[in-house]
LUMDOGU-213269 format. One line per 5 residues: for each residue x, y, z of N, C-alpha, C. Coordinates in nm, 2 decimals, always signed. Layout:
// residues N
X:Y:Z:X:Y:Z:X:Y:Z ~ ...
This chain:
// residues 166
+12.95:+13.33:+11.32:+12.84:+13.43:+11.32:+12.80:+13.46:+11.17 ~ +12.67:+13.49:+11.16:+12.62:+13.52:+11.03:+12.56:+13.66:+11.04 ~ +12.49:+13.71:+10.93:+12.43:+13.84:+10.92:+12.30:+13.84:+11.01 ~ +12.26:+13.73:+11.06:+12.12:+13.72:+11.11:+12.12:+13.65:+11.25 ~ +12.06:+13.72:+11.35:+12.05:+13.66:+11.48:+11.96:+13.54:+11.49
+11.86:+13.54:+11.41:+11.76:+13.42:+11.41:+11.84:+13.30:+11.36 ~ +11.92:+13.32:+11.25:+12.00:+13.21:+11.20:+12.10:+13.16:+11.30 ~ +12.17:+13.25:+11.36:+12.27:+13.22:+11.46:+12.21:+13.14:+11.58 ~ +12.09:+13.17:+11.62:+12.02:+13.10:+11.73:+11.99:+12.96:+11.68 ~ +11.94:+12.95:+11.56:+11.89:+12.82:+11.51:+12.01:+12.73:+11.48
+12.12:+12.78:+11.44:+12.24:+12.70:+11.42:+12.28:+12.63:+11.55 ~ +12.26:+12.70:+11.66:+12.30:+12.64:+11.79:+12.21:+12.51:+11.82 ~ +12.10:+12.49:+11.75:+12.02:+12.37:+11.77:+12.07:+12.26:+11.69 ~ +12.16:+12.28:+11.60:+12.22:+12.17:+11.52:+12.33:+12.09:+11.59 ~ +12.35:+11.97:+11.54:+12.46:+11.89:+11.59:+12.59:+11.97:+11.58
+12.68:+11.96:+11.68:+12.80:+12.03:+11.67:+12.88:+12.00:+11.54 ~ +12.87:+11.88:+11.49:+12.94:+11.85:+11.37:+12.90:+11.92:+11.24 ~ +12.78:+11.98:+11.24:+12.74:+12.05:+11.12:+12.72:+12.20:+11.14 ~ +12.74:+12.25:+11.26:+12.72:+12.39:+11.29:+12.81:+12.48:+11.20 ~ +12.94:+12.45:+11.19:+13.03:+12.54:+11.12:+13.00:+12.54:+10.97
+12.96:+12.42:+10.91:+12.92:+12.42:+10.77:+12.79:+12.49:+10.74 ~ +12.70:+12.49:+10.84:+12.58:+12.56:+10.82:+12.61:+12.71:+10.82 ~ +12.69:+12.75:+10.91:+12.73:+12.89:+10.91:+12.81:+12.93:+10.79 ~ +12.90:+12.85:+10.74:+12.97:+12.87:+10.61:+12.87:+12.88:+10.50 ~ +12.77:+12.80:+10.50:+12.67:+12.80:+10.39:+12.60:+12.93:+10.39
+12.55:+12.98:+10.50:+12.48:+13.11:+10.51:+12.57:+13.22:+10.47 ~ +12.70:+13.22:+10.51:+12.79:+13.33:+10.48:+12.83:+13.33:+10.33 ~ +12.84:+13.21:+10.27:+12.87:+13.20:+10.13:+12.75:+13.25:+10.05 ~ +12.63:+13.22:+10.09:+12.51:+13.27:+10.02:+12.51:+13.43:+10.03 ~ +12.55:+13.48:+10.14:+12.55:+13.63:+10.16:+12.66:+13.68:+10.06
+12.77:+13.62:+10.05:+12.88:+13.67:+9.96:+12.83:+13.67:+9.82 ~ +12.73:+13.58:+9.79:+12.68:+13.58:+9.65:+12.55:+13.67:+9.64 ~ +12.52:+13.75:+9.74:+12.41:+13.84:+9.74:+12.27:+13.78:+9.78 ~ +12.28:+13.67:+9.85:+12.15:+13.60:+9.89:+12.15:+13.60:+10.05 ~ +12.06:+13.66:+10.11:+12.06:+13.67:+10.25:+11.96:+13.55:+10.30
+12.02:+13.44:+10.34:+11.95:+13.32:+10.37:+11.94:+13.31:+10.52 ~ +11.82:+13.29:+10.57:+11.79:+13.27:+10.71:+11.76:+13.12:+10.74 ~ +11.82:+13.06:+10.84:+11.78:+12.93:+10.89:+11.68:+12.96:+10.99 ~ +11.55:+12.91:+10.95:+11.44:+12.94:+11.04:+11.40:+12.82:+11.13 ~ +11.46:+12.70:+11.10:+11.43:+12.58:+11.17:+11.55:+12.49:+11.17
+11.59:+12.44:+11.28:+11.70:+12.35:+11.29:+11.64:+12.22:+11.36 ~ +11.68:+12.19:+11.48:+11.63:+12.08:+11.55:+11.48:+12.09:+11.56 ~ +11.41:+11.98:+11.54:+11.27:+11.97:+11.56:+11.23:+11.85:+11.63 ~ +11.16:+11.86:+11.75:+11.12:+11.74:+11.82:+11.02:+11.66:+11.74 ~ +11.01:+11.53:+11.78:+10.92:+11.44:+11.70:+10.78:+11.48:+11.71
+10.73:+11.53:+11.82:+10.59:+11.58:+11.82:+10.56:+11.69:+11.72 ~ +10.66:+11.78:+11.71:+10.64:+11.89:+11.61:+10.65:+11.83:+11.47 ~ +10.73:+11.73:+11.45:+10.74:+11.67:+11.32:+10.60:+11.60:+11.28 ~ +10.54:+11.54:+11.38:+10.41:+11.48:+11.36:+10.30:+11.59:+11.33 ~ +10.31:+11.70:+11.39:+10.22:+11.81:+11.36:+10.23:+11.85:+11.21
+10.35:+11.87:+11.17:+10.38:+11.90:+11.03:+10.33:+11.79:+10.93 ~ +10.36:+11.66:+10.98:+10.31:+11.55:+10.90:+10.16:+11.55:+10.88 ~ +10.09:+11.60:+10.98:+9.94:+11.61:+10.98:+9.89:+11.70:+10.88 ~ +9.97:+11.79:+10.83:+9.93:+11.89:+10.73:+9.90:+11.82:+10.59 ~ +9.77:+11.83:+10.55:+9.73:+11.77:+10.42:+9.68:+11.63:+10.44
+9.67:+11.58:+10.56:+9.62:+11.45:+10.59:+9.50:+11.45:+10.68 ~ +9.41:+11.34:+10.65:+9.29:+11.33:+10.73:+9.32:+11.26:+10.86 ~ +9.22:+11.26:+10.95:+9.23:+11.19:+11.08:+9.24:+11.04:+11.05 ~ +9.18:+10.99:+10.96:+9.19:+10.85:+10.93:+9.33:+10.81:+10.89 ~ +9.39:+10.89:+10.80:+9.53:+10.87:+10.76:+9.63:+10.88:+10.88
+9.60:+10.97:+10.96:+9.69:+10.98:+11.08:+9.67:+10.86:+11.18 ~ +9.55:+10.82:+11.19:+9.52:+10.71:+11.28:+9.60:+10.58:+11.23 ~ +9.59:+10.56:+11.09:+9.65:+10.45:+11.03:+9.81:+10.46:+11.04 ~ +9.86:+10.58:+11.05:+10.00:+10.60:+11.07:+10.05:+10.60:+11.21 ~ +9.95:+10.59:+11.30:+9.98:+10.58:+11.45:+10.02:+10.72:+11.50
+9.96:+10.82:+11.44:+9.98:+10.96:+11.49:+9.86:+11.02:+11.54 ~ +9.87:+11.10:+11.64:+9.76:+11.17:+11.71:+9.67:+11.24:+11.60 ~ +9.54:+11.20:+11.60:+9.45:+11.25:+11.50:+9.42:+11.40:+11.51 ~ +9.45:+11.45:+11.62:+9.42:+11.60:+11.64:+9.52:+11.68:+11.55 ~ +9.62:+11.62:+11.50:+9.72:+11.69:+11.42:+9.67:+11.71:+11.27
+9.55:+11.65:+11.24:+9.50:+11.65:+11.11:+9.46:+11.79:+11.06 ~ +9.52:+11.83:+10.95:+9.48:+11.95:+10.88:+9.47:+11.93:+10.73 ~ +9.36:+11.86:+10.69:+9.35:+11.81:+10.55:+9.34:+11.92:+10.45 ~ +9.31:+12.04:+10.48:+9.28:+12.14:+10.38:+9.40:+12.22:+10.34 ~ +9.52:+12.18:+10.38:+9.64:+12.25:+10.34:+9.73:+12.15:+10.27
+9.82:+12.20:+10.19:+9.91:+12.10:+10.12:+10.00:+12.02:+10.21 ~ +10.03:+11.90:+10.17:+10.13:+11.81:+10.24:+10.26:+11.88:+10.22 ~ +10.34:+11.88:+10.34:+10.47:+11.94:+10.34:+10.58:+11.84:+10.36 ~ +10.55:+11.72:+10.41:+10.65:+11.63:+10.44:+10.60:+11.48:+10.43 ~ +10.69:+11.39:+10.40:+10.65:+11.25:+10.41:+10.71:+11.19:+10.54
+10.78:+11.27:+10.62:+10.85:+11.22:+10.74:+10.76:+11.24:+10.86 ~ +10.74:+11.12:+10.93:+10.67:+11.13:+11.06:+10.78:+11.16:+11.17 ~ +10.74:+11.18:+11.29:+10.83:+11.20:+11.40:+10.92:+11.08:+11.41 ~ +11.05:+11.11:+11.42:+11.16:+11.00:+11.43:+11.21:+10.97:+11.29 ~ +11.14:+11.02:+11.18:+11.18:+10.98:+11.05:+11.24:+11.10:+10.97
+11.27:+11.21:+11.05:+11.33:+11.33:+10.99:+11.47:+11.36:+11.05 ~ +11.56:+11.40:+10.97:+11.69:+11.43:+11.02:+11.69:+11.56:+11.11 ~ +11.58:+11.63:+11.10:+11.56:+11.74:+11.20:+11.55:+11.69:+11.34 ~ +11.49:+11.57:+11.36:+11.48:+11.51:+11.49:+11.61:+11.47:+11.55 ~ +11.72:+11.47:+11.47:+11.85:+11.43:+11.52:+11.95:+11.54:+11.51
+11.90:+11.66:+11.49:+11.99:+11.78:+11.49:+12.08:+11.79:+11.36 ~ +12.04:+11.72:+11.26:+12.12:+11.70:+11.14:+12.06:+11.77:+11.02 ~ +11.95:+11.85:+11.04:+11.89:+11.92:+10.92:+11.84:+12.05:+10.96 ~ +11.83:+12.14:+10.86:+11.77:+12.27:+10.88:+11.69:+12.31:+10.76 ~ +11.60:+12.41:+10.78:+11.52:+12.47:+10.68:+11.56:+12.61:+10.67
+11.56:+12.67:+10.55:+11.61:+12.81:+10.53:+11.52:+12.87:+10.42 ~ +11.53:+13.00:+10.42:+11.47:+13.08:+10.32:+11.55:+13.21:+10.29 ~ +11.54:+13.26:+10.17:+11.61:+13.38:+10.14:+11.52:+13.50:+10.19 ~ +11.59:+13.60:+10.25:+11.52:+13.72:+10.30:+11.56:+13.84:+10.22 ~ +11.46:+13.91:+10.18:+11.48:+14.04:+10.11:+11.38:+14.14:+10.16
+11.44:+14.26:+10.20:+11.35:+14.36:+10.25:+11.26:+14.31:+10.37 ~ +11.32:+14.23:+10.45:+11.25:+14.17:+10.57:+11.14:+14.08:+10.53 ~ +11.14:+14.03:+10.41:+11.03:+13.94:+10.36:+11.10:+13.80:+10.32 ~ +11.03:+13.69:+10.35:+11.07:+13.56:+10.31:+11.04:+13.54:+10.16 ~ +11.13:+13.50:+10.08:+11.11:+13.48:+9.94:+11.10:+13.33:+9.91
+10.98:+13.27:+9.93:+10.95:+13.13:+9.91:+10.96:+13.09:+9.77 ~ +10.91:+13.17:+9.68:+10.92:+13.14:+9.53:+11.01:+13.24:+9.47 ~ +11.14:+13.20:+9.44:+11.23:+13.29:+9.38:+11.32:+13.21:+9.29 ~ +11.40:+13.28:+9.21:+11.49:+13.22:+9.11:+11.62:+13.17:+9.17 ~ +11.65:+13.20:+9.30:+11.78:+13.17:+9.36:+11.78:+13.03:+9.42
+11.68:+12.95:+9.43:+11.68:+12.82:+9.50:+11.79:+12.73:+9.44 ~ +11.81:+12.73:+9.31:+11.92:+12.64:+9.26:+12.05:+12.69:+9.30 ~ +12.08:+12.82:+9.31:+12.20:+12.87:+9.36:+12.22:+12.84:+9.51 ~ +12.12:+12.85:+9.59:+12.12:+12.82:+9.73:+12.15:+12.67:+9.75 ~ +12.08:+12.59:+9.67:+12.10:+12.44:+9.67:+12.25:+12.41:+9.64
+12.30:+12.47:+9.54:+12.44:+12.45:+9.50:+12.54:+12.48:+9.61 ~ +12.52:+12.60:+9.67:+12.60:+12.64:+9.78:+12.59:+12.54:+9.90 ~ +12.47:+12.49:+9.92:+12.45:+12.39:+10.03:+12.53:+12.26:+10.00 ~ +12.52:+12.22:+9.87:+12.60:+12.10:+9.83:+12.75:+12.12:+9.84 ~ +12.80:+12.24:+9.81:+12.94:+12.27:+9.82:+12.98:+12.27:+9.97
+12.89:+12.28:+10.06:+12.92:+12.28:+10.20:+12.88:+12.14:+10.26 ~ +12.86:+12.04:+10.18:+12.84:+11.91:+10.22:+12.70:+11.87:+10.26 ~ +12.60:+11.95:+10.22:+12.46:+11.92:+10.26:+12.39:+11.85:+10.14 ~ +12.30:+11.77:+10.17:+12.20:+11.71:+10.07:+12.09:+11.81:+10.07 ~ +12.04:+11.85:+9.95:+11.94:+11.95:+9.94:+11.81:+11.88:+9.90
+11.70:+11.92:+9.97:+11.57:+11.87:+9.95:+11.51:+11.91:+9.81 ~ +11.56:+12.02:+9.76:+11.51:+12.06:+9.63:+11.55:+11.97:+9.51 ~ +11.64:+11.87:+9.54:+11.68:+11.78:+9.44:+11.61:+11.65:+9.45 ~ +11.51:+11.64:+9.54:+11.44:+11.51:+9.56:+11.31:+11.51:+9.47 ~ +11.26:+11.39:+9.45:+11.13:+11.38:+9.37:+11.02:+11.46:+9.44
+11.01:+11.45:+9.58:+10.92:+11.53:+9.66:+10.99:+11.65:+9.70 ~ +10.98:+11.76:+9.62:+11.06:+11.88:+9.64:+11.04:+11.94:+9.78 ~ +11.15:+11.97:+9.85:+11.15:+12.04:+9.97:+11.27:+12.14:+9.97 ~ +11.25:+12.25:+9.89:+11.36:+12.34:+9.86:+11.42:+12.40:+9.99 ~ +11.34:+12.43:+10.09:+11.41:+12.49:+10.21:+11.50:+12.40:+10.29
+11.49:+12.27:+10.26:+11.55:+12.16:+10.35:+11.69:+12.13:+10.31 ~ +11.78:+12.12:+10.41:+11.92:+12.08:+10.39:+11.95:+11.98:+10.51 ~ +12.03:+11.88:+10.48:+12.07:+11.78:+10.58:+12.20:+11.72:+10.55 ~ +12.26:+11.67:+10.66:+12.38:+11.59:+10.65:+12.35:+11.46:+10.73 ~ +12.37:+11.34:+10.66:+12.33:+11.22:+10.72:+12.44:+11.14:+10.78
+12.56:+11.17:+10.74:+12.68:+11.09:+10.78:+12.67:+10.94:+10.75 ~ +12.59:+10.92:+10.64:+12.57:+10.78:+10.60:+12.47:+10.70:+10.68 ~ +12.40:+10.76:+10.77:+12.30:+10.69:+10.85:+12.16:+10.72:+10.81 ~ +12.07:+10.62:+10.81:+11.93:+10.65:+10.79:+11.86:+10.68:+10.93 ~ +11.74:+10.72:+10.93:+11.67:+10.77:+11.05:+11.65:+10.65:+11.14
+11.62:+10.53:+11.09:+11.61:+10.41:+11.18:+11.74:+10.39:+11.26 ~ +11.85:+10.40:+11.19:+11.98:+10.38:+11.26:+12.00:+10.49:+11.36 ~ +11.97:+10.61:+11.33:+11.98:+10.72:+11.42:+11.89:+10.70:+11.54 ~ +11.77:+10.66:+11.52:+11.68:+10.64:+11.63:+11.74:+10.53:+11.73 ~ +11.79:+10.42:+11.67:+11.85:+10.32:+11.75:+11.97:+10.37:+11.83
+12.05:+10.45:+11.76:+12.17:+10.51:+11.83:+12.12:+10.60:+11.94 ~ +12.02:+10.68:+11.92:+11.97:+10.77:+12.02:+11.91:+10.70:+12.14 ~ +11.85:+10.59:+12.12:+11.79:+10.51:+12.23:+11.90:+10.44:+12.31 ~ +12.01:+10.40:+12.24:+12.12:+10.33:+12.31:+12.21:+10.43:+12.39 ~ +12.19:+10.56:+12.37:+12.28:+10.65:+12.44:+12.19:+10.75:+12.52
+12.24:+10.79:+12.63:+12.18:+10.90:+12.71:+12.23:+11.02:+12.64 ~ +12.16:+11.07:+12.54:+12.22:+11.16:+12.44:+12.18:+11.30:+12.46 ~ +12.27:+11.39:+12.43:+12.24:+11.53:+12.40:+12.25:+11.53:+12.25 ~ +12.36:+11.47:+12.20:+12.38:+11.46:+12.05:+12.44:+11.32:+12.03 ~ +12.40:+11.26:+11.92:+12.45:+11.13:+11.88:+12.60:+11.15:+11.86
+12.68:+11.05:+11.92:+12.82:+11.04:+11.89:+12.84:+10.94:+11.79 ~ +12.88:+10.98:+11.67:+12.89:+10.89:+11.55:+13.01:+10.80:+11.56 ~ +12.98:+10.66:+11.56:+13.09:+10.57:+11.54:+13.15:+10.58:+11.40 ~ +13.28:+10.55:+11.39:+13.34:+10.55:+11.26:+13.28:+10.44:+11.17 ~ +13.23:+10.48:+11.05:+13.18:+10.38:+10.96:+13.30:+10.32:+10.88
+13.29:+10.19:+10.85:+13.40:+10.13:+10.77:+13.37:+10.15:+10.62
């Protein structure tokens, strides 16, 4: 359990192997005075494609094989990942934001501390990427999204059961 019911509900959408470390991450942030909310966990591929459409034209989406109706070219690009190419699609990623006085703090000085705590709990932080995605944290277990998609297709899955990697 965390300080936040929204976070607790979204943690339940994550793969069972990362739920406790997500909870530990949020609780460690709180101990350091940062009230972090996980606002998105699992994301279906069609929702990923909607987000992918942000900042892209209908032509770009058509070329990418994505429904052109998702085009929203007048807002900034938020992701490079199409449906099936995000760890959210495999219950292995979440997005979070610090909350203060019931307001989301998207631009604040605590992102590096939040990222550090995420790393201490075994997560890769999107704020360390060239294409910055500060709210994003993921655990890949050494698999890329193509491998996860193949694993998901080969299993009647609720959650991918990870084979031991050598």
